[in-house]
Each structure stands twice: as structure tokens, then as C-alpha cells.
C-alpha atoms as one frame of an Amber mdcrd trajectory, in Angstrom:
protein
  71.968 145.038 172.501  70.032 142.595 169.752  72.351 144.076 166.784  75.655
 143.206 168.693  73.857 139.711 169.818  72.908 139.039 166.152  76.274 140.201
 164.425  78.164 137.942 166.768  75.757 134.957 165.810  76.806 135.805 162.193
  80.361 135.883 163.129  79.816 132.293 164.573  77.853 131.227 161.805  80.420
 131.895 159.621  83.160 129.856 161.906  81.025 126.750 162.097  80.104 126.757
 158.424  83.729 126.964 157.168  84.426 124.124 159.502  81.631 122.005 158.555
  82.897 122.883 154.888  86.645 121.701 155.350  85.666 118.590 157.552  83.853
 117.316 154.390  87.219 116.693 152.491  89.801 116.953 155.283  91.392 113.609
 156.400  91.993 113.747 160.407  94.921 113.120 162.508  94.766 109.924 164.856
  93.792 109.855 167.420  90.684 111.817 165.843  88.521 112.537 169.518  91.828
 114.398 171.004  92.683 116.134 167.668  89.381 117.187 167.390  88.645 118.031
 170.893  92.082 120.011 170.934  91.034 122.054 167.717  87.589 122.758 168.820
  89.511 124.050 172.192  91.381 126.797 169.829  88.099 127.539 167.511  86.562
 128.160 171.368  89.415 130.383 172.410  88.902 132.686 169.311  85.132 133.042
 169.556  85.571 133.998 172.623  88.402 136.958 172.005  86.225 137.419 169.098
  83.168 137.649 171.349  85.223 140.313 174.229  86.257 142.475 171.937  82.457
 142.925 170.365  81.577 143.611 173.880  84.113 146.196 174.811  85.012 148.287
 171.707  82.123 147.865 169.796  80.744 146.860 165.791  83.088 149.401 164.519
  86.160 147.930 165.904  85.505 144.347 164.600  83.950 144.702 161.408  87.527
 146.096 160.232  88.981 142.699 160.892  86.491 140.011 161.616  87.134 138.209
 158.583  90.948 137.578 159.150  90.157 136.592 162.814  87.866 133.984 161.298
  90.522 132.706 158.937  92.871 132.400 161.599  90.673 130.534 163.641  89.828
 128.141 160.595  94.124 128.363 159.419  94.180 127.097 163.121  91.982 124.366
 162.586  93.554 122.835 159.545  97.301 122.870 160.907  95.564 120.725 164.157
  93.159 118.531 162.469  94.356 117.915 158.947  96.105 114.660 158.092  97.061
 115.615 154.856 100.162 117.051 152.892 100.907 120.748 153.004  99.847 121.668
 149.638  96.577 119.108 149.867  95.725 121.378 152.505  96.575 124.309 151.385
  94.334 124.269 148.449  91.528 122.734 150.354  92.230 125.586 152.884  92.571
 128.174 149.882  89.254 127.121 148.209  87.187 126.720 150.989  88.292 130.579
 151.824  87.214 131.548 148.175  84.074 129.951 148.613  83.671 131.718 152.142
  84.194 134.885 150.930  81.897 134.286 148.259  78.880 133.520 150.793  79.818
 136.942 152.361  79.437 138.678 149.084  76.489 137.210 147.744  74.520 137.067
 151.422  75.642 140.592 151.691  74.133 141.890 148.211  71.028 140.275 148.614
  70.173 141.668 152.093  71.149 144.931 150.749  67.756 146.266 150.564  67.591
 145.929 154.806  69.256 148.228 157.128  70.123 147.471 160.609  68.748 144.260
 162.768  66.988 143.153 159.648  70.023 143.364 157.586  71.940 141.108 160.018
  69.007 138.540 160.255  68.159 137.908 156.952  71.927 137.842 156.228  72.127
 135.166 158.287  68.855 133.277 156.883  70.552 133.259 153.777  73.685 132.047
 154.759  71.990 129.287 156.212  70.643 128.266 152.965  73.304 128.584 150.875
  75.590 125.932 153.577  72.233 123.715 153.849  72.532 123.198 149.780  76.282
 123.736 149.694  77.489 120.728 152.793  75.095 117.605 151.678  76.932 118.472
 148.060  80.352 118.494 149.452  79.944 115.433 151.668  77.716 113.373 149.208
  79.785 113.912 146.073  82.463 115.929 146.374  84.065 113.991 149.454  85.019
 110.667 147.855  85.948 112.088 144.093  88.996 114.836 146.188  90.218 111.842
 148.686  90.708 109.550 145.667  92.678 112.444 144.048  94.630 112.587 147.110
  95.876 109.088 146.972  96.742 109.380 143.316  98.459 112.992 142.601 101.421
 113.768 144.305 103.339 116.133 143.193 100.394 117.736 140.959  98.930 119.440
 144.119 101.759 121.756 144.306 100.144 123.576 141.280  97.124 123.040 141.753
  97.689 125.002 144.739  98.256 128.151 142.405  94.699 127.933 141.344  92.855
 128.773 144.704  95.593 131.049 145.380  95.091 133.340 142.685  91.256 133.676
 142.695  91.784 134.697 146.326  93.945 137.137 145.610  91.896 138.541 142.672
  88.647 138.243 145.180  90.336 140.591 147.280  92.020 143.153 144.877  87.727
 143.317 143.172  86.156 143.520 146.871  88.324 144.938 149.207  90.822 147.400
 147.602  90.400 150.295 147.450  87.491 149.948 148.783  85.609 147.675 150.438
  81.968 146.196 148.478  79.905 147.395 151.022  81.329 151.182 150.046  80.863
 151.034 146.420  79.226 153.713 144.734  79.188 152.296 141.019  77.292 149.299
 142.231  76.200 148.050 139.522  79.164 147.811 137.510  81.479 146.285 140.323
  78.623 143.453 140.505  78.983 142.749 136.929  82.977 142.151 137.351  82.756
 139.951 140.602  79.682 137.614 138.595  82.586 137.718 135.941  84.946 136.418
 138.321  82.892 133.793 140.147  82.124 132.278 136.545  85.578 132.473 135.752
  86.179 131.043 139.248  83.662 128.162 138.266  84.885 127.367 134.744  88.225
 126.812 136.115  86.987 124.531 138.668  84.666 122.685 136.023  87.964 122.081
 133.858  89.816 120.591 137.272  87.198 118.537 138.156  87.514 117.176 134.283
  90.963 116.530 134.689  90.507 115.204 137.817  88.122 112.521 136.327  90.303
 112.069 133.771  93.351 110.746 136.046  91.081 108.868 138.342  89.635 106.823
 135.485  93.147 106.349 134.216  94.177 105.171 137.478  91.626 102.899 137.784
  92.180 101.652 134.102  95.619 100.964 135.233  94.558  99.511 138.552  92.254
  97.250 136.559  94.809  95.897 133.924  97.013  95.346 137.275  94.124  93.447
 138.541  94.016  91.193 134.979  97.507  90.310 134.952  97.241  88.975 138.251
  94.110  87.107 137.397  96.099  86.031 134.658  98.969  84.656 136.612  96.944
  82.830 138.997  95.133  81.109 135.312  98.430  80.371 134.363  99.287  78.386
 137.719  96.194  76.642 137.847  96.708  75.413 133.928  99.846  74.664 134.939
  98.721  72.803 137.999  95.986  70.786 136.069  98.574  69.864 133.354 100.492
  68.215 136.068  97.735  66.404 137.098  96.583  65.238 134.153 100.201  64.399
 132.762 100.530  62.100 136.299  97.200  60.734 136.079  98.169  59.319 132.165
 101.354  57.823 133.980  99.411  56.316 136.581  97.260  55.059 134.103 100.278
  54.013 131.763 101.521  52.023 135.271  98.778  50.710 136.377  99.048  47.598
 135.070 102.810  46.662 136.590 101.110  47.799 140.229  98.524  44.918 139.576
 101.095  42.686 138.842 102.643  43.348 142.086  99.501  43.023 143.561  98.456
  40.013 141.812 102.147  38.700 143.205 101.584  39.561 146.857  98.356  38.152
 146.538  99.772  34.809 145.114 102.522  34.169 147.810 100.005  35.601 150.728
 102.535  38.045 151.742  99.264  40.125 152.906 101.083  42.978 155.478 103.564
  43.710 152.541 100.009  44.005 150.346  98.316  46.266 152.758 101.595  48.718
 153.033 101.703  48.707 149.123  98.303  49.966 148.804  98.230  52.572 151.217
 101.563  54.412 150.016  99.602  54.108 146.722  97.236  55.767 147.715  98.990
  58.660 149.218 100.804  59.192 145.714  96.930  59.150 144.207  96.403  61.924
 147.001  99.333  64.087 145.928  98.431  65.398 143.014  94.656  65.331 143.425
  92.958  68.401 143.017  91.129  70.439 145.829  87.684  71.285 144.967  86.628
  73.937 147.212  83.477  75.586 145.573  81.218  75.304 142.112  83.075  78.791
 141.402  85.929  78.286 138.666  87.520  81.551 139.536  87.375  81.184 143.274
  88.637  77.745 142.935  91.778  78.776 141.263  92.615  81.248 143.679  92.051
  79.225 146.658  94.258  76.001 145.274  97.110  78.291 144.210  97.515  80.066
 147.825  96.696  76.553 149.329 100.101  75.154 147.175 102.030  78.632 148.219
 100.630  78.006 151.946 101.627  74.510 151.667 105.170  74.923 150.481 105.855
  77.533 153.357 104.451  75.376 155.862 101.512  77.330 156.814  98.033  75.619
 158.264  95.366  76.041 155.271  91.339  76.215 156.564  89.370  76.674 153.126
  85.717  76.924 154.028  83.773  77.985 150.694  80.627  77.997 149.125  80.468
  79.866 146.174  78.253  79.080 143.159  79.205  79.184 139.762  77.889  82.920
 139.112  77.774  85.428 141.910  77.090  88.139 139.789  80.473  89.815 140.309
  83.131  90.690 137.561  85.890  88.058 137.252  87.910  90.806 137.604  86.929
  91.912 141.059  86.389  88.686 142.155  90.085  88.073 141.860  90.999  91.525
 143.194  89.174  90.651 146.666  89.774  87.207 147.234  93.624  87.336 145.561
  94.642  90.416 147.445  92.799  88.990 150.650  95.065  85.620 150.145  97.949
  87.152 149.244  98.041  89.654 152.274  97.448  86.693 154.627  99.827  84.862
 153.131 102.596  87.753 153.377 101.596  88.406 157.025 101.952  84.912 157.805
 105.525  84.646 156.603 106.166  88.026 158.434 106.287  86.339 162.131 108.926
  84.078 163.589 109.563  80.447 162.515 108.473  79.001 166.153 105.048  80.207
 165.377 102.359  78.221 164.243 101.169  79.518 161.297  97.666  79.548 159.656
  95.234  80.923 157.566  91.490  80.706 157.338  89.210  81.579 154.749  85.299
  81.390 155.018  83.449  82.666 152.212  79.793  82.068 151.832  76.934  83.674
 149.206  73.611  84.600 150.869  70.692  86.501 149.925  72.261  87.916 146.583
  75.732  89.181 149.205  79.116  87.450 149.093  80.417  87.421 151.917  84.548
  86.751 152.609  86.369  86.546 156.006  90.220  85.865 155.947  92.041  85.100
 159.433  95.753  84.825 159.432  98.525  84.479 162.094 100.528  88.435 161.662
 102.831  90.054 164.103 101.625  92.066 167.270 102.844  95.503 166.582 100.603
  96.218 163.445  99.453 100.159 163.582  96.566 101.006 161.659  95.885 104.880
 160.405  91.851 105.954 159.126  91.070 102.164 159.528  93.708 100.738 157.498
  97.106  98.886 158.580 100.076 100.501 157.585 102.471  98.753 155.379 105.609
  97.323 156.178 106.365  97.176 152.726 108.006 100.025 150.354 105.104 101.871
 148.006 102.811  98.650 149.069  99.328  98.988 150.298  98.113  98.771 147.058
  95.838  95.532 147.869  94.095  96.732 150.934  93.254  99.808 149.057  91.727
  97.977 145.571  89.738  95.563 148.469  88.176  99.162 149.530  87.652 100.312
 146.191  86.215  97.271 144.956  83.577  97.148 148.083  82.951 100.791 147.213
  81.984  99.500 143.471  79.727  97.085 144.459  77.918  99.108 147.545  79.437
  96.655 150.083  81.742  96.961 152.881  85.705  95.977 153.765  87.267  96.019
 156.980  90.478  95.258 158.817  90.953  94.201 162.375  93.418  92.470 164.268
  92.203  89.897 167.233  94.133  87.893 169.632  97.307  87.801 167.374  95.264
  87.492 164.054  94.629  89.841 161.258  91.099  89.474 159.960  89.561  91.037
 156.629  85.990  91.125 156.589  84.258  91.903 152.757  80.749  92.018 151.899
  80.167  92.502 148.164  76.568  93.277 146.975  75.859  91.064 143.799  74.580
  92.932 140.656
């Protein structure tokens, strides 16, 4: 009786381990709570069926197809929960099938010197130790890199899926055909074959990992070049504004003696009312070309000035409260990325609402305790849709700005969040200075 119970625990351990491994890199469908509940319910039905068969027909009948049942349960989990496209999901699923089969083979061989209940208990313990080692590595190191690859690659996943599929076929041929590995007679020779296969498996995946790193780095370089181009445009706009302000100052200085002559004439003839109106209009003309100084940081000040002018042209009210020192320990390109993209998104969000609604952009930037805190609020449409806490862009091939903000925040061990509250889109960013 205990032997059957621990066999079932071994099957349950395989299902739980496979599920946790696959969840480490999976992007879940929305709403996550309902989808995960549905996936766990289907998994419970499969486990219940396996338990019933084990209880009624015994271990020998179940042992022949237990692996197949486990794989069907996990495939159902993927079909229900995974929001990735078909080939990304297949690559992930087949890869973890390979890892699961290899864990089963390794644990069985390490516990082969035991028999009966002792064999099952030792196999459970060995698998648990393997999962304890693998799962933190997947969640801490693999997940982030894999999700970036999903964002970067497209049709390449069709070809990448061939790799785990071919290894799965090779494992099946070596481990289960013509007889399963637990019936091997020449075990030592077969062990050499399977070890060679696993070394080849690791080598190919290592090469894929290196290639993936190169692709991600290339994407990061292209993104950085794009941001540098954006920064260059902002500087050009700021330079043009400053040139215009300087030219206007020179012109006003040149014309100052004319203004003095007009003022002296009005004073001479006692036209004080006209003099007041004239001085008022003169002050307004000076204020029109006055440069705004929002903060001490030249990059941030330039960006705020550029988007203040753009918003003014579109009739959008702006409220800028910035307290940023000249040096904040953040790369100029990265500062351009988070601030420029946030304001660009805010401006576009305001332009998407109807003309009869008051449009407003409010920016609050503070540098406190070696952290740069940015909050941008703008009026927006009320039917925005979010996926994975990110707004779904309404532009074709859009969404690059929010992703760039997220990636930059991650590089500085910070956070970035997006939400809609009372008809306003809110972007909140925290960057830790170097």
C-alpha cells in the first residue's frame, strides 16, 4: 500500500516540478487568476484520473503510460495558460519535456542500487534536490533573458523549435526504444551514449544562449542609437530655441533706443495712460521669447522646454514641477529615454481625446536619496486596455516607448508603472543613480 502511495507522490512531484519550470518563463493570459484556476482544475482532473487508475489497476498498468499522462496534463496547462504565440510555447514546452525526461533518467540511475519502496523514496529525494537547484536558476537568470528574446525575435522561433524537438526524438530513441532504459542489459555502454547526448544537448543550448545574447545586445545597441538620435533632435530643437531667443534679444537691444524715444515722448506730453498700455505690451513681447528654467539639469530642462512648446502649440495646459540637480548619476541617453518617452506618450495621449475636453499634462520630477522619481499625468481616453500591466498601443508598430522605459528602469534597479485613474494616464518611474 505504501509503495503505491509513494509512486503516486512521485507522479505528483513530476507534475508540480514540470509546472513550476514552465511557469518560470511563461507569459500568462489575462485575467491571470481565472486562467491559472482553470489550468489547475484541468491538472487536478488529470491527476485524479491517474490516481484512480493506479488504485484500481495497480502500478504495472500505470507505469506504461504515466509519462504520457503527465505530458498531456502539462500540454493542457500550456494551452490554457500560455499567452505566447504557438512556436514560442512549443519551444518552451519541448525544452522542458527534455529537461523532465533527463531528470527522470538521472534520478532513476542514481537510485538504481535501491529496490521497492526505498528506490521510490530515494528517487523522490533526488528529484527534489534537482528541482531545488534548477528552479531558482530559471526564475532568476533565464526568465528575464527569455522574455527579452520573445520581444526581439519573431519568425526565428519557428526554426528554434526544431532544436528541442530533435533532442526529444533522440532521447526517445535512446531511452525507450527498443526497450526502456530500466531494462537495459549493457547499462554502462548505454550510459555513455546518453551522457554524450546530454553533453551535446547542453552544448547546442549554450550556443543558442550565446547567439541569443548577441541578438539581445544588438537590439539594445539599436535602441540606444535610436535614443541618441532622439536626444540629438531634442538638442537641435533646444539649440534652435536658444538661437531664436538670442536673436530676439539682439533685436530688442537694437530697438531699445526707439522704445526709449517713445517713452520719453509720452512722458513729455503727459500721456500716462498710453504709456502704461505701451509698457504692458512691451513686457508681454519680452515674456513671449523668455526661456523657461525648470531645473538645474540641462538635459531635463531641454526636454521639458521642447515638450512645453509642443504642448503650447496644441493648446495643452502644462504643469511642470522639477527639482533635478545638474548631476544625477544617470546617463544622459537614459535620462532622455525615460523623460522624453514619458512626455511623448503624454502628448500623444492628449491628442487622441476629443477637442472639447480640457487637455493637461502634469509632470513632477524629484531627486531624493540618490533616486530620481518621475511622475507624468495626462488626460486620456477612457477605453485604454492593459496587458501584463502595460497599455496596449493604438499605433501600428508602437509600444516601443513604454518598453524602453521599463528596460531602462530595470538597468538602474528601479521600477516603472502605468495606470489610469479618473481619466488620467499616470506614468511613475523610479531610477537609482549610479
